[in-house]
LOFIBA-862871 format. One record per atom (N, C-alpha, C): x, z, y; residue in one letter. Coordinates in steps of 0.2 Angstrom, whole numbers, padded with zeros to 4 digits, always signed. Atoms other than C-alpha are relative to their C-alpha. Layout:
residues N
XZYA;...
//
This chain:
residues 352
+0007-0001+0006M;-0166+0089+0219M;-0006-0006+0005M;+0004+0007-0004L;-0175+0074+0232L;+0002-0006-0005L;-0002+0007+0005Q;-0165+0061+0222Q;-0003+0001-0008Q;+0002-0002+0008L;-0171+0068+0205L;-0008-0002+0000L;+0008+0001-0001L;-0190+0068+0212L;-0001-0007+0001L;+0000+0007-0001T;-0187+0050+0217T;+0002-0004-0004T;-0001+0005+0003T;-0180+0044+0204T;-0004+0000-0007T;+0004+0001+0005I;-0192+0050+0189I;-0005-0004+0000I;+0005+0005-0001P;-0207+0040+0195P;+0002-0007-0002P;-0002+0007+0002A;-0196+0024+0194A;+0003+0000-0008A;-0001+0000+0006L;-0189+0030+0177L;-0008+0000-0005L;+0004+0000+0004I;-0206+0034+0170I;-0004-0009+0001I;+0005+0008+0000G;-0214+0016+0176G;+0004-0004-0004G;-0004+0003+0005F;-0199+0007+0168F;+0000+0001-0008F;+0002-0003+0006V;-0201+0017+0152V;-0007-0001-0003V;+0007+0001+0000S;-0219+0015+0153S;-0002-0007-0003S;+0002+0006-0001A;-0218-0004+0155A;+0004-0001-0007A;-0004+0000+0007C;-0205-0004+0140C;-0004+0001-0006C;+0003-0003+0006F;-0217+0005+0130F;-0004-0005-0002F;+0005+0008+0002A;-0229-0011+0130A;+0002-0006-0002A;-0002+0005+0003S;-0218-0022+0123S;-0002+0000-0008S;-0001+0001+0006E;-0219-0030+0107E;+0008+0001-0004E;-0006-0001+0003A;-0204-0028+0093A;+0000-0006-0002A;-0003+0008+0004G;-0194-0047+0091G;+0004+0003-0005G;-0005+0000+0005I;-0182-0049+0078I;+0005-0007-0002I;-0004+0006+0003K;-0168-0060+0074K;+0005+0002-0005K;-0005-0001+0003E;-0154-0062+0061E;+0005-0003+0001E;-0007+0004-0003M;-0136-0065+0064M;+0004+0001-0005M;-0006-0001+0003S;-0120-0068+0055S;+0004+0002+0004S;-0007-0001-0004V;-0105-0058+0061V;+0007-0002-0004V;-0006+0002+0005P;-0089-0066+0054P;+0005+0007+0000P;-0005-0005-0001Q;-0077-0052+0049Q;+0006-0002-0007Q;-0007+0002+0005T;-0060-0055+0038T;-0001+0004-0007T;+0003-0002+0006G;-0066-0053+0020G;-0006+0004+0000G;+0004-0007-0002R;-0081-0043+0027R;-0005-0004+0003R;+0003+0003-0005D;-0093-0056+0034D;-0009+0005-0001D;+0006-0004+0001L;-0109-0047+0039L;-0006-0002+0002L;+0005+0002-0001S;-0126-0049+0040S;-0004+0006+0006S;+0003-0004-0007V;-0135-0042+0057V;-0006-0001+0000V;+0007-0001-0003T;-0153-0037+0061T;-0001+0001+0005T;+0004-0001-0008V;-0158-0037+0080V;-0008+0001+0000V;+0007-0001-0004W;-0173-0028+0086W;+0001-0002+0008W;-0002+0000-0009Y;-0177-0032+0104Y;-0008+0000+0004Y;+0008+0000-0001P;-0192-0028+0116P;-0002-0008+0002P;+0004+0005-0001A;-0203-0044+0115A;-0006-0001+0004A;+0006+0002-0003A;-0216-0053+0125A;-0004-0003-0006A;+0004+0002+0005V;-0230-0059+0115V;+0003-0006-0003V;-0001+0009+0004G;-0226-0075+0102G;+0005+0002-0005G;-0004-0002+0004G;-0215-0078+0089G;-0004+0000-0007G;+0003+0000+0007K;-0219-0077+0070K;-0001+0007-0004K;+0001-0005+0003P;-0226-0062+0064P;+0003+0001-0007P;-0003+0001+0006T;-0216-0054+0049T;-0001+0008-0001T;-0002-0007+0001I;-0213-0037+0041I;+0004+0002-0002I;-0005-0001+0001V;-0197-0031+0041V;+0000+0007-0006V;-0003-0005+0005G;-0190-0021+0025G;-0006+0002-0005G;+0006-0001+0006D;-0206-0022+0014D;+0003-0002-0005D;-0002+0003+0009N;-0203-0023-0005N;-0004+0005-0004N;+0005-0004+0005K;-0211-0015-0020K;+0001+0007+0001K;+0001-0007+0001V;-0205+0003-0017V;-0002+0003+0008V;+0003-0001-0004F;-0206+0003+0002F;-0006-0002+0004F;+0002+0003-0005K;-0216-0001+0016K;+0003-0004+0005K;-0004+0003-0004G;-0211-0012+0029G;-0003+0002+0008G;+0002+0001-0006A;-0213-0013+0048A;-0001-0006+0003A;+0002+0006-0002A;-0221-0026+0058A;+0005-0001+0007A;-0005+0002-0006A;-0210-0037+0071A;-0001-0008+0000A;+0001+0007-0001S;-0210-0055+0078S;+0007-0003-0001S;-0003+0003+0001I;-0198-0067+0072I;+0002-0005+0006I;-0003+0004-0005D;-0189-0075+0088D;-0005+0000+0005D;+0005+0000-0006A;-0202-0070+0099A;+0004+0001+0007A;-0005+0001-0006P;-0197-0071+0118P;+0003+0008+0002P;-0002-0005-0004V;-0186-0057+0126V;-0003+0003+0005V;+0003-0002-0006V;-0194-0046+0139V;+0007-0001+0006V;-0006+0000-0005P;-0183-0049+0155P;+0002+0005+0002P;-0004-0006-0002G;-0170-0038+0160G;+0006+0001-0004G;-0007-0002+0006R;-0154-0030+0153R;-0002+0006-0003R;+0003-0006+0004H;-0158-0017+0140H;+0005+0003-0004H;-0003-0003+0002P;-0149-0003+0134P;+0001-0004-0009P;-0001+0001+0005L;-0140-0006+0117L;-0001+0005-0006L;-0002-0006+0006V;-0142+0005+0100V;+0002-0005-0006V;-0002+0000+0008L;-0132+0003+0085L;-0004+0005-0004L;+0004-0004+0005L;-0141+0007+0069L;+0006-0001-0006L;-0003+0001+0006S;-0130+0011+0054S;-0002+0005-0007S;+0002-0002+0005H;-0138+0014+0036H;+0005+0005-0003H;-0002-0005+0007G;-0135+0028+0022G;+0004-0004-0005G;-0002+0004+0005S;-0126+0024+0007S;-0004-0002-0004S;+0004+0003+0006G;-0134+0013-0005G;-0006-0002+0004G;+0007+0001-0001S;-0147+0009+0007S;+0001-0009+0005S;-0002+0004-0005R;-0149-0005+0021R;-0003+0000+0007R;+0004-0002-0007V;-0153-0006+0039V;-0007-0003+0001V;+0010+0001+0000Q;-0171-0015+0035Q;-0004+0006-0001Q;+0002-0004+0003A;-0174+0001+0027A;-0001+0006+0007A;+0000-0003-0007M;-0172+0008+0047M;-0005-0002+0004M;+0005+0004-0004S;-0186-0003+0053S;-0004+0004+0004S;+0005-0005-0002W;-0198+0011+0055W;+0001+0003+0006W;-0002-0005-0006L;-0188+0019+0068L;+0003-0007+0004L;-0001+0005-0004A;-0179+0002+0075A;-0006-0004+0004A;+0006+0005-0005T;-0196-0008+0081T;-0003+0006+0004T;+0002-0008-0004E;-0202+0010+0088E;+0004-0002+0006E;-0006+0000-0005L;-0184+0009+0101L;+0000-0007+0002L;+0002+0006-0002A;-0188-0010+0102A;-0006+0000+0004A;+0005+0000-0005K;-0204-0007+0109K;+0001+0004+0006K;+0000-0005-0005A;-0198+0008+0120A;+0007-0004+0005A;-0004+0003-0004G;-0186-0006+0129G;+0009+0000-0002G;-0006+0002+0003F;-0169-0005+0118F;+0001-0006-0004F;-0003+0006+0003V;-0161-0020+0110V;+0006+0004-0007V;-0003-0003+0006V;-0156-0013+0091V;+0003-0004-0004V;-0004+0006+0006A;-0143-0020+0079A;+0004+0004-0004A;-0004-0004+0004G;-0137-0014+0065G;+0002-0005-0006G;-0002+0004+0004P;-0127-0022+0052P;-0002+0003-0009P;+0000-0003+0007N;-0129-0021+0031N;+0009+0000-0001N;-0007-0003+0003H;-0111-0011+0026H;+0002-0003-0006H;-0001+0002+0007P;-0104-0021+0012P;+0005+0005-0005P;-0003-0006+0002G;-0098-0010+0000G;-0004+0006-0002G;+0005-0005-0001T;-0111+0003+0004T;-0008-0001+0000T;+0008+0004-0001T;-0126-0008+0004T;-0005-0001-0006T;+0005+0000+0004S;-0142-0007-0007S;+0003-0006-0005S;-0002+0008+0003G;-0136-0021-0022G;+0008+0001+0000G;-0008+0002+0000F;-0117-0018-0016F;+0003+0006+0002F;-0002-0007-0003S;-0112+0000-0017S;+0004+0003-0004S;-0005-0002+0006T;-0097+0008-0026T;+0003+0005+0003T;-0003-0006-0003P;-0090+0025-0024P;+0006-0001+0002P;-0009-0001-0002A;-0071+0020-0022A;-0003-0004+0007A;+0001+0001-0006E;-0079+0010-0006E;-0002+0006+0005E;+0004-0004-0004T;-0089+0024+0002T;+0004+0003+0005T;-0001-0003-0005P;-0077+0034+0009P;+0005-0002+0006P;-0002+0005-0005K;-0069+0020+0019K;-0004-0001+0005K;+0003-0001-0006L;-0076+0025+0035L;+0002-0005+0005L;-0004+0004-0006W;-0062+0014+0046W;-0004-0007-0002W;+0003+0006+0000Q;-0072+0000+0038Q;-0006-0002+0003Q;+0007+0001-0005R;-0090+0004+0043R;+0001+0000+0008R;+0000+0002-0007T;-0084+0007+0061T;+0002-0006+0002T;-0002+0007-0002A;-0075-0009+0061A;-0005-0004-0001A;+0010+0004+0002D;-0094-0016+0056D;-0002+0001+0007D;+0005-0002-0008L;-0101-0008+0072L;+0003-0003+0004L;-0003+0004-0006S;-0089-0014+0085S;+0001-0005+0000S;+0000+0007+0000A;-0087-0030+0076A;-0010-0002+0003A;+0007+0003-0003V;-0107-0031+0081V;+0001+0001+0007V;+0001+0000-0007I;-0105-0025+0098I;+0005-0007+0004I;-0004+0006-0002D;-0092-0039+0101D;-0002-0006+0000D;+0003+0006+0002A;-0101-0052+0093A;-0005-0002+0005A;+0007+0001-0005L;-0118-0049+0105L;+0005-0001+0007L;-0002+0002-0006A;-0106-0048+0119A;+0004-0006+0002A;-0002+0007+0000R;-0098-0065+0115R;-0005-0004+0000R;+0008+0004+0002D;-0116-0073+0112D;-0003+0000+0008D;+0003+0000-0006P;-0122-0080+0128P;-0009+0002+0000P;+0009-0003+0001A;-0140-0078+0122A;-0001+0009-0001A;+0002-0008+0000W;-0137-0059+0120W;+0004+0003+0006W;-0004-0002-0005S;-0124-0055+0133S;-0003+0001+0007S;+0004+0001-0006S;-0138-0059+0147S;-0005+0004+0000S;+0006-0004+0003V;-0149-0047+0138V;+0002+0008+0002V;-0001-0007+0002I;-0140-0031+0134I;+0005+0002+0007I;-0004-0002-0004D;-0132-0020+0146D;+0008+0004-0002D;-0006-0003+0004A;-0114-0016+0140A;+0003+0005+0002A;-0003-0005-0001D;-0112-0001+0149D;-0005+0005-0001D;+0005-0005+0003R;-0127+0008+0141R;+0000-0002-0007R;-0001+0002+0005I;-0122+0007+0123I;+0000+0007-0004I;+0000-0008+0003G;-0127+0022+0111G;-0001-0002-0009G;+0002+0002+0007I;-0129+0023+0090I;-0004+0005-0002I;+0006-0006+0007V;-0141+0031+0077V;+0004-0002-0006V;-0001-0002+0006G;-0134+0035+0061G;-0003+0005-0004G;+0003-0003+0003F;-0141+0041+0046F;+0006+0002-0007F;-0003-0003+0006S;-0132+0051+0031S;+0007-0004+0001S;-0008+0003+0000L;-0114+0040+0028L;-0001-0003+0008L;+0000+0001-0005G;-0121+0030+0043G;+0001+0004+0007G;+0000-0006-0007G;-0121+0047+0054G;+0008+0000+0000G;-0008-0002-0001A;-0103+0050+0048A;+0003-0006+0004A;-0005+0008-0002S;-0098+0031+0054S;-0002+0001+0008S;+0004-0002-0007A;-0109+0036+0070A;+0005+0005+0004A;-0005-0006-0001M;-0097+0052+0072M;+0006-0003+0001M;-0008+0002-0001E;-0080+0043+0070E;-0001-0005+0005E;+0000+0006-0005L;-0086+0028+0081L;+0001+0005+0008L;+0000-0005-0006S;-0089+0044+0094S;+0006+0002+0001S;-0006-0005-0002G;-0072+0051+0092G;+0001+0005-0006G;-0003-0006+0007A;-0071+0063+0076A;+0003-0005-0004A;-0005+0002+0007R;-0059+0063+0063R;+0000+0003-0005R;+0001-0004+0004A;-0061+0068+0048A;+0008+0001-0006A;-0005-0003+0004N;-0047+0079+0036N;-0001-0002-0007N;+0001+0002+0006L;-0044+0070+0020L;+0002+0008-0005L;-0001-0007+0004E;-0038+0087+0012E;-0006+0005+0000E;+0006-0004+0000A;-0053+0096+0017A;-0005-0003-0004A;+0007+0005+0003Y;-0066+0082+0011Y;+0002+0002-0009Y;-0002-0001+0007A;-0056+0084-0006A;-0001+0007-0002A;+0002-0006+0002R;-0055+0103-0007R;-0008+0001+0001R;+0006+0000-0001Y;-0073+0102-0002Y;-0004-0001-0007Y;+0002+0003+0005C;-0076+0091-0017C;+0002+0003-0006C;-0002-0002+0006D;-0067+0101-0029D;-0004+0005-0002D;+0006-0005+0004S;-0081+0115-0029S;-0007-0002+0002S;+0008-0001+0000Y;-0096+0107-0023Y;-0002-0009-0005Y;+0001+0005+0005K;-0103+0095-0036K;-0008-0004+0001K;+0008+0003-0001K;-0119+0087-0028K;+0003-0006+0005K;+0000+0006-0006W;-0123+0072-0016W;+0006-0004-0001W;-0004+0004+0000D;-0108+0063-0011D;+0005+0002-0004D;-0006-0003+0006C;-0095+0073-0023C;-0002-0001-0007C;+0002+0003+0007A;-0106+0068-0038A;+0000-0008+0000A;-0002+0007+0002W;-0106+0050-0034W;+0006-0001-0001W;-0006+0002+0001F;-0088+0049-0033F;+0002+0001-0007F;-0002+0001+0009V;-0085+0055-0051V;-0007-0001-0004V;+0007+0004+0004S;-0103+0046-0057S;+0003-0004-0005S;-0002+0004+0004G;-0093+0034-0064G;-0005-0008-0001G;+0004+0006-0001V;-0106+0020-0058V;+0000-0002+0006V;+0001+0003-0005G;-0108+0008-0046G;-0005-0005-0001G;+0003+0006+0000Y;-0118-0007-0040Y;+0003-0007+0004Y;-0005+0006-0001V;-0112-0025-0040V;-0006-0006+0000V;+0005+0005+0002N;-0124-0040-0037N;-0006+0002-0001N;+0005-0003+0001D;-0139-0029-0038D;+0000+0002-0008D;+0001-0003+0005E;-0134-0023-0055E;+0005+0006-0001E;-0002-0006+0002K;-0128-0006-0063K;+0007-0002-0004K;-0007+0001+0004I;-0109-0006-0067I;+0004+0006+0000I;-0005-0004+0003T;-0096+0004-0076T;+0006+0000+0007T;-0005-0002-0005V;-0083+0012-0061V;+0004+0004-0003V;-0005-0006+0000D;-0068+0022-0061D;-0002+0005+0004D;+0001-0005-0006K;-0071+0039-0054K;+0005+0000+0005K;-0004+0000-0006V;-0064+0043-0037V;+0003+0006+0000V;-0001-0005-0001D;-0050+0052-0035D;+0002+0002+0009D;+0000-0001-0008L;-0051+0058-0015L;+0008-0001+0003L;-0006+0000-0003R;-0034+0063-0013R;+0005-0006-0002R;-0005+0005+0001R;-0027+0046-0018R;-0003-0007+0005R;+0003+0005-0005I;-0037+0037-0004I;+0005-0001+0006I;-0007+0001-0005D;-0025+0030+0010D;-0003+0005+0006D;-0001-0005-0003Q;-0024+0046+0021Q;+0001-0003+0007Q;-0002+0004-0007A;-0017+0037+0036A;-0007-0003+0004A;+0004+0002-0002R;-0032+0027+0037R;-0007+0003+0000R;+0006-0004-0002F;-0045+0039+0033F;+0000+0006+0006F;+0001-0005-0006E;-0040+0051+0046E;+0003-0003+0008E;+0000+0004-0005Q;-0038+0038+0061Q;-0003+0001+0003Q;+0003+0001-0003S;-0045+0038+0075S;-0005-0006+0001S;+0004+0007+0000N;-0060+0024+0076N;-0005+0001+0005N;+0001-0001-0008L;-0065+0029+0094L;-0003-0006+0002L;+0001+0007-0004D;-0075+0015+0101D;-0002+0004+0009D;+0002-0004-0007Q;-0077+0021+0120Q;-0005-0003+0004Q;+0005+0003-0001R;-0090+0009+0123R;-0007+0004-0002R;+0006-0004+0002I;-0102+0022+0115I;-0001+0006+0005I;+0002-0004-0005K;-0111+0032+0127K;-0005+0007-0002K;+0003-0007+0001T;-0121+0043+0117T;-0001-0002-0008T;+0000-0001+0006A;-0124+0047+0098A;-0006+0003-0003A;+0005-0004+0004V;-0140+0052+0087V;+0003+0001-0009V;-0002+0000+0007L;-0135+0059+0069L;-0002+0005-0004L;+0004-0003+0005A;-0147+0061+0057A;+0003+0002-0007A;-0004-0002+0007D;-0140+0071+0041D;+0008-0002+0000D;-0007+0003+0002P;-0122+0065+0044P;+0004+0002-0003P;-0005-0001+0007G;-0110+0065+0029G;+0006+0003+0003G;-0007-0002-0001L;-0093+0072+0029L;+0000+0007+0003L;+0001-0006-0005A;-0100+0088+0038A;+0006+0005-0001A;-0004-0004+0000Q;-0088+0098+0030Q;+0008-0002+0001Q;-0005+0004-0001A;-0073+0085+0034A;+0004+0001+0007A;-0003+0002-0008Y;-0071+0084+0052Y;+0006+0004+0004Y;-0004-0005-0005D;-0056+0091+0063D;-0002+0003+0006D;+0003-0003-0006P;-0062+0102+0074P;+0002-0001+0007P;-0002+0001-0006D;-0051+0099+0088D;-0004-0008+0002D;+0002+0005-0003S;-0057+0082+0088S;-0008-0002+0002S;+0006+0000-0001L;-0075+0086+0088L;+0000+0004+0008L;+0001-0003-0008K;-0071+0097+0105K;+0002-0006+0004K;-0003+0006-0005D;-0063+0082+0113D;-0006-0005+0002D;+0004+0005-0003I;-0079+0072+0113I;-0004+0001+0005I;+0004-0002-0007A;-0086+0070+0129A;-0007-0004+0000A;+0005+0004-0002I;-0101+0059+0127I;-0006+0005-0005I;+0006-0004+0004P;-0120+0068+0120P;+0001-0003-0006P;+0000+0002+0008M;-0120+0071+0102M;-0006+0003-0002M;+0007-0003+0002H;-0137+0074+0096H;-0001+0001-0009H;+0001+0001+0010F;-0138+0080+0076F;-0007+0002+0000F;+0008-0001+0003I;-0154+0082+0067I;+0002+0002-0008I;+0000+0000+0007N;-0155+0090+0049N;-0006-0001-0001N;+0006+0001+0003L;-0169+0085+0039L;-0001+0006-0005L;+0002-0005+0003G;-0177+0102+0034G;+0002+0006+0002G;-0001-0007-0002E;-0173+0120+0038E;+0004+0005-0006E;-0003-0005+0005G;-0161+0134+0030G;+0003-0003-0006G;-0003+0002+0008E;-0155+0133+0013E;-0001-0006-0003E;+0002+0007+0002G;-0164+0117+0011G;+0003-0004+0002G;-0005+0005-0003I;-0152+0108+0020I;+0006-0001-0003I;-0005-0001+0005P;-0138+0102+0008P;+0007+0001+0004P;-0006-0001-0003L;-0120+0107+0013L;+0004-0006+0001L;-0003+0006-0001A;-0115+0090+0013A;-0002-0003+0006A;+0002+0001-0006V;-0124+0088+0029V;-0002+0005+0006V;+0003-0005-0006I;-0128+0103+0039I;+0005-0001+0005I;-0005+0002-0005S;-0122+0101+0055S;-0002+0005+0007S;-0001-0005-0007D;-0126+0116+0067D;+0006+0001+0003D;-0007-0002-0001G;-0109+0120+0068G;+0004-0005+0001G;-0004+0006-0003L;-0104+0102+0072L;-0003+0000+0006L;+0003+0002-0007A;-0115+0102+0087A;+0004+0005+0005A;-0004-0006-0005K;-0107+0120+0093K;+0006-0004+0003K;-0006+0002-0002L;-0091+0112+0094L;+0001-0006+0003L;-0001+0005-0006T;-0095+0096+0104T;-0003+0004+0007T;-0001-0001-0007S;-0096+0098+0122S;-0007+0000+0003S;+0006+0001-0003K;-0112+0091+0125K;-0004-0002-0008K;+0004+0002+0005G;-0120+0092+0108G;-0007+0005+0001G;+0007-0005+0000T;-0139+0098+0104T;-0002-0002-0007T;+0002+0000+0009Y;-0145+0102+0086Y;-0008+0001+0000Y;+0006-0001+0002A;-0162+0100+0080A;-0002-0001-0008A;+0003-0001+0009T;-0172+0103+0061T;-0007-0004+0001T;+0009+0004+0001V;-0188+0093+0055V;-0002+0004-0006V;+0000-0003+0006A;-0196+0105+0045A;-0005-0003-0004A;+0003+0004+0007G;-0205+0100+0029G;+0004-0007-0001G;-0004+0006+0001A;-0192+0087+0028A;+0005+0000-0006A;-0006+0000+0002T;-0179+0081+0015T;+0005-0004+0002T;-0006+0007-0001H;-0163+0070+0015H;-0005-0007+0002H;+0004+0008+0001F;-0175+0055+0009F;-0005+0000+0004F;+0004+0001-0004S;-0186+0058+0022S;+0000-0007+0007S;-0001+0005-0004F;-0177+0046+0032F;-0001-0007+0000F;+0000+0006+0004L;-0179+0032+0021L;-0008-0002+0002L;+0007+0003-0002P;-0197+0021+0024P;-0004+0003-0004P;+0004-0002+0006E;-0212+0026+0017E;-0003-0004-0006E;-0001+0002+0009C;-0216+0024-0002C;-0007-0003+0000C;+0008+0003+0000K;-0231+0013-0007K;-0002+0004-0007K;+0003-0002+0005D;-0242+0019-0020D;+0003-0003-0007D;-0003+0001+0006G;-0235+0019-0037G;+0008+0001+0001G;-0008+0001-0001A;-0216+0019-0030A;+0004+0005-0004A;-0004-0004+0002A;-0211+0034-0039A;+0001-0001-0007A;-0001+0000+0006E;-0216+0030-0056E;+0005-0007+0000E;-0005+0006+0000L;-0208+0012-0052L;+0009+0003+0000L;-0007-0002+0000L;-0191+0020-0048L;+0002+0003-0007L;-0001-0003+0008K;-0192+0031-0064K;+0001-0005-0005K;+0001+0005+0005S;-0194+0015-0074S;+0009-0003+0000S;-0008+0002-0003F;-0177+0010-0065F;+0006+0005-0002F;-0006-0005+0000G;-0168+0025-0069G;+0003+0005+0005G;-0001-0005-0007E;-0169+0031-0050E;-0002+0008-0001E;+0003-0005-0002F;-0172+0048-0045F;-0006+0001+0004F;+0007-0002-0001D;-0190+0055-0041D;+0002+0001+0008D;+0000-0004-0008P;-0185+0064-0023P;+0001-0008+0004P;+0000+0006-0004I;-0183+0046-0017I;-0006-0002+0005I;+0009+0000-0003C;-0203+0045-0014C;-0003+0005-0001C;+0002-0008+0001S;-0207+0063-0016S;+0001+0004+0005S;-0003-0003-0005D;-0207+0072+0000D;-0003+0009-0002D;+0001-0006+0003E;-0206+0090-0009E;-0005+0005+0005E;+0004-0005-0002A;-0213+0101+0005A;-0005-0001+0003A;+0008+0001-0002G;-0229+0093+0007G;-0002-0006+0006G;+0003+0003-0006R;-0229+0084+0024R;+0000-0009-0002R;+0000+0006+0001P;-0233+0066+0025P;+0007-0004+0003P;-0007+0002-0003R;-0218+0055+0027R;-0001-0004+0006R;+0003+0003-0006G;-0227+0046+0040G;+0001+0003+0007G;+0000-0005-0006E;-0228+0062+0050E;+0006+0002+0002E;-0006-0001-0002L;-0212+0066+0048L;+0007-0006+0005L;-0003+0006-0005H;-0206+0048+0056H;-0002+0001+0006H;+0002-0002-0007A;-0217+0052+0070A;+0006+0005+0003A;-0004-0005-0004E;-0208+0067+0074E;+0008-0002+0001E;-0006+0002+0001L;-0191+0059+0070L;+0001-0006+0006L;+0000+0003-0006I;-0195+0045+0083I;+0001+0004+0004I;-0002-0001-0007G;-0197+0055+0096G;+0004+0004+0000G;-0005-0004-0001L;-0183+0066+0093L;+0006-0005+0001L;-0005+0004-0002V;-0172+0052+0094V;-0001-0007+0006V;+0002+0003-0007K;-0181+0041+0107K;+0001+0003+0005K;-0002-0004-0007D;-0180+0055+0119D;+0007+0002+0001D;-0006+0000-0004A;-0163+0057+0118A;+0003-0007+0002A;-0003+0006-0003L;-0158+0039+0119L;-0002-0002+0007L;+0005+0002-0008V;-0172+0036+0135V;+0006+0004+0004V;-0003-0003-0004R;-0163+0051+0141R;+0008-0001+0003R;-0007+0002-0001D;-0145+0046+0139D;+0001-0006+0005D;-0003+0007-0002L;-0145+0028+0142L;-0005-0004+0006L;+0005+0003-0004M;-0162+0024+0152M;+0001+0002+0008M;-0001-0003-0007A;-0160+0036+0165A;+0008-0002+0004A;-0006+0002-0003S;-0142+0031+0168S;+0000-0008+0003S;+0002+0005-0002G;-0149+0014+0171G;-0004-0001+0007G;+0004+0001-0005Q;-0159+0017+0186Q;+0005-0001+0007Q;
//
């Protein structure tokens, strides 16, 4: 008890100092065989650099950061980000900037084949590619002298949303079962399962016609392989995909904390991502729900007129409508609290 009481003030002081930081940002390229990655890195920064707004476009509001601002001295925990299907890592900037201000270096790639403007049903189930992307980001930062002196390689976590949540689960040790996933899509005709048979994809920002995906023809060995990266010490999983496909024994074997968050409550949570049962299977699992949220609440705040603009492009309205009535900014504040609390507890406390 005495050790705990003496550690808490030091931790509070450390975290408080980091909360006073600005959010810096840098872009980098990580070479992959046939799959070069565009990676965004947010970090705790001192005053300086060139102000910018990350993730701002005609539909979504961005978040403020400073390009090439000086890094706050010291070694900081690293948090990987994995975006959802058809999105971009910049769309998580509302979260990344707050984590950077709290003292984390935050890095995420745009996953080729499942990124906005370049997303197809055939690429979506290939989680082994996404997990390789994320491990490659760790490798690249560890090799780069500018980052290796800033990052504490013993304190690495991951935050994933939707398909990014599935990627984070697999990087943490979860393994998926192909036949279980195919059976689920035999009867469930929404969300991911609807995407596989939609016949629609996006390449070079253009909508194209593609073949429907037969899940049973996916490379089973690769789909079911272990993608564990033992450098990951904690994971936060917001509406993680493939919720019906994980091998229970693989979840029981995961030794790190796994923090599951569902957006919404009860029957409002899609079968595709419901996670209370997953949390119970993991040895250090926690589970939380965010009342008044929908799956799309994890996307950035929408600008005025964005819903109408999306409709003109043939996109569906829920992207910019919070059906339960809570403002998205309010939901983001709650989510930031849940994510930040978990990461501070698991990564910063261990660094004292």
